[in-house]
C-alpha positions in Angstrom: -3.5 -28.8 5.3 -0.7 -27.5 3.1 1.1 -24.3 4.1 2.9 -21.9 1.8 5.4 -19.5 3.4 6.7 -16.4 1.8 8.3 -13.0 2.6 11.8 -14.0 3.6 14.9 -12.3 2.2 18.0 -10.3 2.9 17.7 -7.3 5.2 20.1 -5.1 7.1 20.2 -5.1 10.9 17.4 -2.8 12.1 15.2 -3.5 9.2 11.9 -5.1 8.9 10.2 -8.0 7.1 6.7 -9.5 7.0 6.3 -13.2 6.6 3.1 -14.7 5.2 1.8 -18.2 5.6 -1.1 -19.2 3.4 -3.1 -22.4 4.0 -4.7 -24.3 1.2 -7.9 -24.7 3.1 -9.9 -22.9 5.8 -7.9 -22.3 9.0 -11.0 -21.6 11.0 -10.8 -25.1 12.7 -7.0 -24.8 13.2 -6.3 -23.6 16.7 -2.6 -22.8 16.6 -0.7 -21.3 13.7 2.6 -19.6 13.7 6.3 -19.7 13.1 9.3 -21.6 14.1 12.8 -21.0 13.0 16.0 -22.9 12.6 19.5 -21.4 12.4 22.5 -23.3 11.0 23.7 -25.8 13.6 20.8 -25.1 16.0 17.6 -26.8 16.8 14.2 -25.5 15.6 12.7 -23.1 18.0 9.4 -21.4 18.5 9.1 -17.8 17.2 5.4 -17.0 17.6 2.0 -18.7 17.7 -1.5 -17.4 17.5 -4.7 -19.1 18.5 -7.9 -19.2 16.6 -9.2 -16.4 18.9 -6.0 -14.4 18.0 -4.2 -14.8 21.3 -0.5 -14.5 20.6 2.5 -16.2 22.2 6.0 -15.0 21.5 9.4 -16.3 22.2 11.3 -14.0 24.5 13.9 -13.4 21.8 11.4 -11.6 19.5 8.9 -10.2 22.0 8.5 -6.5 21.5 9.9 -6.6 18.0 7.4 -8.9 16.3 3.7 -9.0 15.8 1.8 -12.1 14.7 -1.6 -11.8 13.2 -4.2 -14.0 11.6 -6.8 -13.5 8.8 -9.2 -16.4 8.9 -11.0 -15.1 5.8 -7.8 -15.3 3.8 -6.5 -18.4 5.5 -3.3 -16.6 6.2 -1.1 -15.8 9.1 1.4 -13.0 9.1 4.6 -12.3 11.1 5.8 -8.7 11.1 9.4 -8.5 12.3 11.0 -5.2 13.2 14.4 -4.2 14.5 15.9 -7.3 13.0 19.2 -8.6 14.4 21.8 -10.8 12.8 20.8 -13.5 15.3 17.4 -13.6 13.7 19.0 -15.2 10.6 17.4 -18.5 10.1 15.0 -20.5 8.0 11.5 -19.7 9.2 8.9 -22.4 9.0 5.2 -21.9 9.1 3.3 -24.3 11.4 -0.2 -25.2 12.1 -2.0 -27.7 14.4 -5.6 -28.4 15.3 -5.0 -28.1 19.0 -2.4 -28.4 21.8 -0.8 -31.8 21.7 -1.7 -32.4 18.1 1.1 -32.8 15.5 2.1 -29.8 13.5 1.7 -29.4 9.8 4.8 -27.7 8.3 5.4 -25.3 5.5 8.5 -25.4 3.3 10.4 -22.6 5.1 11.5 -19.2 4.0 15.1 -17.9 4.6 15.6 -14.7 6.5 19.1 -13.3 6.4 20.0 -10.3 8.5 23.3 -8.6 7.7 25.2 -6.6 10.3 
């Protein structure tokens, strides 16, 4: 499956962004979809995942500030991020896998820059 991420940009601290990840085929059979991010000089880390039955899992760093959702009819996953902080600055990668333990498919990444 190919994944197309969009929605990144430059925002001031305290602002909001919504990222979208559109798949080129049905995501109904894909159990986990979500987002990872990689800041300069740091390893890629989980931001949020959502299962096929829409059970979310958030990194502690974004919990309470972000909401992940999934629209199987549109083959799209969304990440609403609020109260953004400069430390949220990173390239955000959309990811999908058939199930736990399976390899991820990755999107091309979208840059989020939060200015202080």
